[in-house]
NUVO-334571 format. One record per atom (N, C-alpha, C): residue in three letters; x, y, z. Coordinates in steps of 0.2 Angstrom, whole numbers, plus 5000, padded with zeros to 4 digits. Example, Ala and Ser with C-alpha at 12.3 -4.5 7.8 and 13.67 -1.06 7.14 Angstrom:
REM NUVO-334571
ALA506649725039ALA506249785039ALA506649845039SER506449895035SER506849955036SER506450005039
END
This chain:
REM NUVO-334571
MET511751855324MET512551875321MET513351835322ALA513751825319ALA514251775317ALA514651805323ASP515051765328ASP515251785332ASP516051825326VAL516451875330VAL516951905325VAL517551855326CYS517851845322CYS518551825326CYS519051835329ARG519251855336ARG519451865343ARG520551885341ILE520351835334ILE521251825332ILE521351885326CYS521051895322CYS520951945319CYS520551995317ASP520151995322ASP519652065322ASP519052065315GLY518952005313GLY518551995304GLY519052005302SER519352015301SER519752035294SER520151975290GLY520351915291GLY520451845288GLY521051855288MET521551895292MET522151905288MET522751905297ARG523151895298ARG523351885306ARG524251895305VAL524551955304VAL525052005306VAL525651955313MET526051925307MET526551885311MET527251915312GLN527751895317GLN528251925314GLN528951875313ARG529351895310ARG529951815312ARG530351845316GLU530651775319GLU531351815323GLU531851855322ASN531751905317ASN532251955314ASN531952025315GLY531252005317GLY530952055319GLY530452085312GLU530452065309GLU530252065301GLU529552065300GLN529152075299GLN528152075300GLN527852025292TYR527552015293TYR527051985288TYR526651965291VAL526051955284VAL525251925285VAL525151855283GLN524651825286GLN524651765284GLN523651725285PRO523551705281PRO522751695282PRO522851665289CYS522151695293CYS521951665298CYS521551605299GLU521851575307GLU521351515309GLU520651505304CYS520351565308CYS519551575303CYS519551575300ARG520051605294ARG519851585286ARG519851495285LEU520451465286LEU520651415284LEU520251365286ALA520051385291ALA519451345296ALA518651335292ASP518251405289ASP517951405284ASP518151365278ARG518651405275ARG518651345268ARG518451265268ALA519251255275ALA518851165275ALA518151165274VAL517751205279VAL517151175279VAL516651175273LYS516951215268LYS516651235262LYS516751165257MET517351185256MET517851115254MET517551055255LEU517351045263LEU516950975263LEU516450965262THR516251015263THR515251025256THR515451025251ARG515751045248ARG515751015242ARG516150945237ALA516550885244ALA516850845242ALA515950805243ARG515550845243ARG514650785244ARG514950735251ILE515150715254ILE515150675258ILE514450645258PRO514150595259PRO513350575261PRO513150595270ARG512750605271ARG512450615280ARG512650535282ARG512650495278ARG512650435284ARG513450435287TYR513850475280TYR514650455284TYR514950525285ALA514550555287ALA514750625289ALA515150655295ASP515250585300ASP515650585305ASP516150555305CYS516250505300CYS516750485297CYS517650495299ALA517950475303ALA518550525302ALA519150445304LEU519750475302LEU520250415304LEU520150385312ASP520050455316ASP520350465320ASP519850435327ASN519050425323ASN518350385327ASN518450315322TYR518850275318TYR518850225317TYR518850155322ASP518250135322ASP518150075328ASP518650025328LEU518950015331LEU519349925331LEU519349915338PHE518649875336PHE518449865342PHE518749775346PRO518849775351PRO519149725352PRO519049645349GLY519649605346GLY519549555343GLY519349565336ALA519349615334ALA519449625325ALA519849605322ASN519649585318ASN520549535312ASN520949595312ARG521549605314ARG522249615311ARG522249675304THR521949635301THR521849655295THR521649745293LEU520949735300LEU520849825299LEU521249865302ALA521749845308ALA522249865313ALA522749905306ALA522649875303ALA523249875296ALA523149925292ALA522549905288ALA522149955284ALA522250025286HIS522250045292HIS522150105300HIS522750125297ARG523150095298ARG523850125298ARG524250145292THR523850095287THR523950135282THR523450185276ALA523150205281ALA522650265278ALA522950325282LYS523050295289LYS523350385292LYS524350385290LYS524450345285LYS525250345283LYS525150385275PHE524450335271PHE524350365267PHE524250475266VAL523950495271VAL523750555273VAL524650595276GLU524850565278GLU525550585282GLU525950585276ASN526050565269ASN526450565266ASN526150635259TYR525650625259TYR525150645252TYR525250725253PRO525450745248PRO525750725241PRO526150705238LEU526650715240LEU527350725239LEU527450625239GLY527250595245GLY527650545245GLY527050495241ASN526450505238ASN525950455234ASN525950505229ASN526450525225ASN526650555217ASN525950495215GLY525450515216GLY524650515213GLY524350465212SER524950415217SER524450345218SER523950355221GLY523450295222GLY522750305227GLY522750225231LEU522150235234LEU522250185235LEU521650125235LEU521550065233LEU521149995231LEU520949945236ILE520249985241ILE520249955249ILE519849875246THR519949835248THR519249785246THR519249745253GLY518449695254GLY518249675258GLY517549675259SER517549635261SER516549595263SER516449655266ILE515849645266ILE515049705268ILE515049715275GLY515349795279GLY515349795286GLY515849805289VAL516449785285VAL517249795288VAL517349875288GLY517049915287GLY517349995286GLY517750005281LYS517749985276LYS518150015270LYS517950075268THR517150115266THR516950165266THR517250215272HIS517150195279HIS517450235284HIS518050265283LEU518250215281LEU518950245280LEU519250275275ALA519050245269ALA519150305262ALA518750385263VAL518350385268VAL517950465269VAL518250465276GLY518650435280GLY519250485281GLY519750515279ILE520050465276ILE520250485271ILE520350555267LEU519750565263LEU519450625260LEU519450675266ARG519150675270ARG519050735276ARG519750745278GLU520250715279GLU521150735282GLU521150775276LEU521350725268LEU521550775265LEU521350845262VAL520850865266VAL520550915261VAL520750945268THR520250945274THR520451005281THR521351015282GLU521650955281GLU522350955283GLU522850975279ARG522750945274ARG522950985267ARG522851015261GLY522251035262GLY522151085256GLY521751055249ALA521750985250ALA521750965246ALA520750975242THR520751005237THR520050965233THR519850895232GLY519150875235GLY519050785233GLY518250795232LEU518050735229LEU517550715229LEU517250665231PHE516550635235PHE516550565233PHE515850565229CYS516150475227CYS515450485223CYS515450395225ASP514850385222ASP514150315225ASP514450285219TYR514650215218TYR514650225210TYR513850195207ARG513750155208ARG513150145207ARG512450225203ASP512750255210ASP512450335207ASP512750365202LEU513350355202LEU513650395195LEU513350385190LEU513350285189LEU513050275185LEU512450265181LYS512250295184LYS511250295184LYS511250385182GLN511750425184GLN511450485183GLN511850505176VAL512350465174VAL512750455167VAL512050445164GLN511850375166GLN511250355161GLN510750385160ASN510650425166ASN509850475165ASN510050525161SER510750565160SER510750605154SER510750615147TYR510550535145TYR510350525136TYR509550555136ASN509250545143ASN508850575143ASN508750645140LYS508150665133LYS508150745132LYS508150775134GLN507650735139GLN507150795144GLN507550825150VAL508250805152VAL508950805155VAL509050855155ALA509450915157ALA509750955155ALA510550945156ALA510650875162ALA511550905161ALA511450845156THR512350885153THR512550825147THR512850755152GLU513250705150GLU513650645150GLU514450705154LEU514750735149LEU515250755153LEU515350805157GLU514550825158GLU514650875163GLU514550845171ILE514350805170ILE514150725176ILE514950705177LEU515150705171LEU515850665174LEU516450725175ALA516250765169ALA516950815172ALA517250835179PRO516950845187PRO517050835191PRO517350795193VAL516950735191VAL517450665193VAL518050655191PHE518250665184PHE518950675179PHE519550735184ASP519050785186ASP519550835188ASP519750845198ALA519350785198ALA519450795208ALA520150795208GLU520450825214GLU520950815216GLU521350735217VAL520850725222VAL520450665225VAL519650645227LEU519850565222LEU519050575219LEU519050505225VAL518250475228VAL518450435233VAL517950385227LEU517850315224LEU517350305220LEU517250255225ASP516550235228ASP516250195231ASP515950135227GLU516150085232GLU515850015229GLU515650005221LEU516350005218LEU516749975211LEU516449905210GLY516349915208GLY515749855204GLY515149825205ALA514949875209ALA514049855212ALA513649865206SER513849875201SER513049875196SER513349825192LYS512749795188LYS512849755184LYS513249775177PRO513749715176PRO514349705171PRO514049725166THR514149765159THR513949775154THR514449785152ASP514549815144ASP515049845140ASP514849905140TRP514449935145TRP514250025143TRP514550035150VAL514249965155VAL514749985161VAL515549985161TRP515849925157TRP516249955157TRP516849995153ASP516650035149ASP516650065144ASP517050135148THR516050155153THR516250215157THR516650195160VAL516850155166VAL517150115171VAL517950135168ALA518150125160ALA518750145160ALA518750205157GLN518350225154GLN518650305154GLN518950355160ILE518250335166ILE518450385171ILE519150355175LEU519350285176LEU519950285176LEU520350295173ASN520650275167ASN521050305161ASN521350375162THR520650425161THR520850485163THR521050495167ARG521050485174ARG521350515182ARG522050475180TYR522050405177TYR522850375178TYR523250415175ASN522850445169ASN523350465165ASN523550565167ASP523150575172ASP523250645174ASP523250645179ARG523750585184ARG523950555188ARG523650605195ARG522950595195ARG522750625202ARG522250545206THR522450555213THR522350495218THR521550505216THR521650425217THR520850395216THR520850335223ILE520250335227ILE520350315231ILE519650265232ILE519950175231ILE519250155229ILE519250095233THR518350105235THR518150025238THR517849985236THR517949945237THR517349885234THR517249795238ASN516949785238ASN516449695240ASN516849645236TYR517149655230TYR517449615226TYR518049605229ALA518349525227ALA519149525229ALA519449535223ASN519849555224ASN520449575220ASN520749525214LEU520349495211LEU520749435208LEU520349425201PRO520649395194PRO520649415188PRO519549385188PRO519549375183PRO518749345181PRO518849265183LEU518349245184LEU518249175185LEU518249155178GLY518049175175GLY518049135166GLY518449145162GLY519049155164GLY519649205160GLY519449245158GLY518849295159GLY518749335151GLY518249325148ASP518149265149ASP517549255143ASP516849235146ASN516549315151ASN516149305153ASN515349285152SER515249265145SER514849255141SER514749175140SER515249145140SER515049045142SER514849035146ALA514648965148ALA514248945150ALA514648895155LEU515148895153LEU515748875159LEU515948935164ALA515748995162ALA515849065167ALA515349065170ALA514749065167ALA514249055172ALA514049015178ALA514248955175ALA514248895180ALA514748895186ARG515248925186ARG516048925189ARG515549005195THR515349055191THR515049095193THR514549085199ALA514149045197ALA513649025204ALA513748985207THR514348955206THR514648895213THR515548925217ARG515548985214ARG516049055217ARG515849135217GLU516049165222GLU515749205223GLU516049255216GLU515949295212GLU516149345208GLU516549395209THR517349395207THR517749435207THR517749515205LEU518249565209LEU518349615204LEU518449625197GLY518749555194GLY518949575187GLY518249535183ASP517749505186ASP517249495184ASP516749555183ARG516749595187ARG516449655189ARG516449725186ILE517149705182ILE517349785179ILE517849775174GLY517849715172GLY518449675168GLY519349685168GLU519349625165GLU520149585170GLU520749655166ARG520549705163ARG520949765158ARG521049825162MET520449825166MET520349865170MET520549855179ARG520349805178ARG520549785185ARG521549805184SER521749775181SER522649745178SER522649835179ARG522349895177ARG522449965177ARG522549985183LEU521949975190LEU521949985195LEU522649945198GLN523049915196GLN523549875200GLN524149945198GLU524049965194GLU524850045193GLU524350065196MET523950105197MET523350165200MET523550155208CYS523350105210CYS523250115217CYS523650055222VAL523650045227VAL523950005233VAL523349985234VAL523349895236VAL523049835238VAL522649865245VAL522249855248VAL522249845256VAL521749795256GLU521849765261GLU521249695262GLU520849715266MET520449725270MET520149705274MET519749645275GLN519649605283GLN519349565285GLN519149565290GLY518449495289GLY518449525297GLY517249525296GLU517049515300GLU516449515302GLU515949565300ASP515549595299ASP515149635295ASP514849675304PHE515249745304PHE515249785309PHE514449795310ARG514049795306ARG513549825308ARG512949755308GLN513049735310GLN512749675310GLN513149635319SER513449645318SER513849615324SER514049675330VAL514049715328VAL514049795337VAL513649805334LYS513649855327LYS512949935329LYS512449895324ARG511949895328ARG511549845324ARG510949915328ALA510549955322ALA510049995324ALA509449975331SER509350005333SER508750005339SER508550065343PHE507550055343PHE507350115346PHE507450115354ALA507750075357ALA508150105364ALA508250185365
END
């Protein structure tokens, strides 16, 4: 049997008193805590990141200074939400293992628990697979049913944008998601391993020249989602660049010890 709250005696409401002696009621802390737990569950944060928070982001000695700057930006973003953000989100860029997803989840968690926002975590590759799978006649879910929560979430974390192989269909799907959220002024927090730069081939990704340049240089975000959508992100999001070594390789290696 669950413990009964000692403050409200299980009613979920508590009586308060103003300075002039007037009494009023407000939701008890226990109800607010229960709501926060439910909203976090609905946010679909993966188990791997379930404990990620802004307070436990590990700025180990010798870490690149951009990581501390990104952490400060994340905390400021939460402090200013929602009025100070005006619908703008964050585009968090950087190499693998610098903590982009940790910060994004930490922001999402605090916006849900401290600001009462509704949120949703989406892995970019998994989302595209779900949409593709909806075209199978044996699958009950439609494309719109899959994308509706993505469109409607007050705060969306879209993790690893650009991770799937770029095709016209991928670009159209990304455009649909980003344009819908942009037009509705909804907050989108994006992480990506690709540099926030235009396509290497000047937008002509099918040319032999573009292929040759890609072979000798790392691809950019423009290559992966198209320059039109990369440009849209500059309007939607404040860019946060994170640099440094792979934290998982240098500090948190798996061990059976």
